[in-house]
N, C-alpha and C positions, 0 to 999 in steps of 0.2 A: 170326502170319502175316498177319493183316488189316492191321496197320500197314505191313508191307512192301508189300502189294498196293496200299494207299492211296498210298504214296510212289511206287510204280511208275506208277500211273495219273496222278498229279500230274505226274511227269516227262514222260510221254507227252503229256499235255495241253499242257504248257509248250513242248515241242518242236514240236507241231503249230501252236501260236500263233506261235512264232518263225518257222517256215517260211511261214506265211500272211503275217506281217508283212513278211518278206523279199521275198516275191512281190509284195506291194503296193508296196514301195519300188522295186523294179526296174521295175514297170509305170509308176509315177509318174515315175521318172527318164526312162524311154523317151518318155513323153508330153512331158515338158519338153524333151527332145532334139528331138522332132518339132516343137514350137513354135519352138524356136531355129532349126532348119533351115528351117522355113516362113518365118520372118522374113527369113532370108538369101536365100531364093528369091523374096521379094516377094509372098507369098500374102496375100490378105485374111483377116480374122479367121475367118469361117465356113469357108473353105477350109483355113486353118491348123489349126483344130480337127479337121476331117475327116482331114487329112494326119497329124496327131499320132496319131490312132487307128490309122492304117495302120502307123505305126512300132511301136506297142505290139503289134499283131498279128504283125508281122514277127518279133518276138522268140520267138514260139512255134514257129518252124521248127526250131531246134536249140538245144542247150545253149550258154550263153555269149553274148557280145556280138557275135560275128562276123556273125550274120545281120542285126542292126540296123545295124552299121557298113556292111556291104555295101549294104544298101538305101539308106541316107542318102547314101552316096558315089555310088551310081548315080543317085539323084534329083538330087543336086547337078550331076553331069555332064550330065544331060538338061536341066537348067535353066540351064546355063552358069555355075554358081557354082564357083569354084576353092577347094576345101578339101582337105586331106590326111586320110588315115586317122588320122594322129597327132593332128590337130586335133580330130577327132570323138572319139577316145579321151580326149583332155584334157577335152573338154566333158562327156563321160560322167562322168569323175572329179569334175569341179566340181559336177555336178548331183546326184550321189549323196547328199551330206549334206543338200542342199536338199530332195530327195525324202523322205529319212528324217524330217526335221523336220516336213514337211507331213503325212506319214502318221501320225506319232506325235501330232501335234496333232489330226488327225481322230479317232484312237482315244480320246484324252482327252476330246474334246469336244463 
């Protein structure tokens, strides 16, 4: 029975680590999206970093990416930047592997 319990604990630990890693990847991706959006809005470096954090925080409102897309789209509108929801979704898709690589490099190193 002990062997089964050990395997079960190992699987639970692996699942928890996978979930934590996925959370970090999404947060990093959202930060990168915020930096991209800040650049398009013409924000300076310090303001861009602060803005990127607000994008990360916006993702905590609901499950999925809709809250982040909605925030960035509204901020673009307020700043007079013309971008579509589809363009933001494409940028999210482009940034996901970049964020995953960055997070994995952080974990390794």
